[in-house]
C-alpha positions, 0 to 999 in steps of 0.5 A, spaced: 767 784 717 768 777 713 776 779 713 777 781 720 774 774 722 779 771 718 784 774 719 783 774 727 782 766 727 787 762 731 788 756 726 794 753 727 793 750 718 795 755 714 791 751 708 785 752 712 786 759 713 788 760 705 782 756 703 778 761 707 782 767 703 780 764 697 773 763 698 773 770 701 775 772 694 771 768 690 765 772 694 768 778 692 770 777 685 762 774 684 758 780 687 763 785 683 761 781 677 754 782 678 754 789 681 758 790 674 753 787 670 746 791 674 751 797 672 751 795 664 744 794 665 742 800 668 747 805 664 743 803 658 736 805 661 740 812 663 743 813 656 736 812 654 733 817 658 740 822 655 741 823 663 749 825 662 750 826 670 746 819 672 751 816 667 757 819 669 755 818 677 754 810 674 761 810 672 764 814 676 761 808 682 764 803 677 771 806 678 770 807 685 769 800 686 775 798 682 779 802 687 776 799 693 778 793 690 785 794 690 784 797 697 781 790 699 787 787 696 792 791 700 788 789 707 788 782 705 795 782 704 797 784 697 802 780 695 803 776 702 796 773 701 796 767 698 797 766 692 790 763 689 786 769 692 791 773 689 790 771 683 782 771 683 782 778 685 787 780 681 784 777 675 777 780 677 780 787 677 785 786 670 780 782 666 773 781 668 773 789 671 777 792 665 772 789 660 766 791 664 769 798 664 770 798 656 763 796 655 760 801 659 763 807 656 762 803 649 754 804 652 755 811 653 759 813 647 754 809 642 748 813 646 750 819 645 752 817 637 745 819 634 746 826 638 752 827 635 749 825 627 743 829 628 747 836 630 752 834 624 745 832 620 743 839 621 749 843 620 750 839 613 743 840 611 744 848 613 750 848 609 748 846 603 743 852 602 749 857 603 752 860 598 760 860 597 760 867 600 756 866 606 763 864 610 759 868 617 753 863 616 756 858 615 761 858 621 755 860 625 753 853 623 758 849 624 759 853 631 752 850 633 754 842 632 761 844 635 758 848 642 754 841 643 761 837 642 764 842 646 759 841 652 759 833 652 766 833 652 766 839 658 760 835 662 764 828 661 771 832 663 767 835 669 763 829 672 767 822 670 773 820 673 779 820 669 779 813 667 773 812 664 773 820 661 781 817 658 777 811 655 
């Protein structure tokens, strides 16, 4: 709505219009950074609960937010918008939000570490007690850990946006 008002204003002084566009870009930038901080805090809580679906939803929301920012950039004139506005939006997209996505993915990955370590330790414990001739049992033990890892990977692939999954 604010963008529509700014773009439809009959303002003969382009400097004033450019200042308004830059202020709007700062407002968007600040709002998105605050939302990203909120998502980080929320993701930490969700990860403690080990809720993969909710974690993927939060990651997807973040990716969608970045896509909406790209659309807003185009709606504001893309490369034709005032330089200051363009710089603000590019900085928030390419620096602030890119860094925050890395932080979100790291939070998620670190939350999975204890579960992975637990599975590996359980496998190690089972394998230590095996005799060298019991290969079938060893493969069954390895299948337990691999099953967990494959299930986790498939959940991420199914529920997370491609850019979050890649990170």
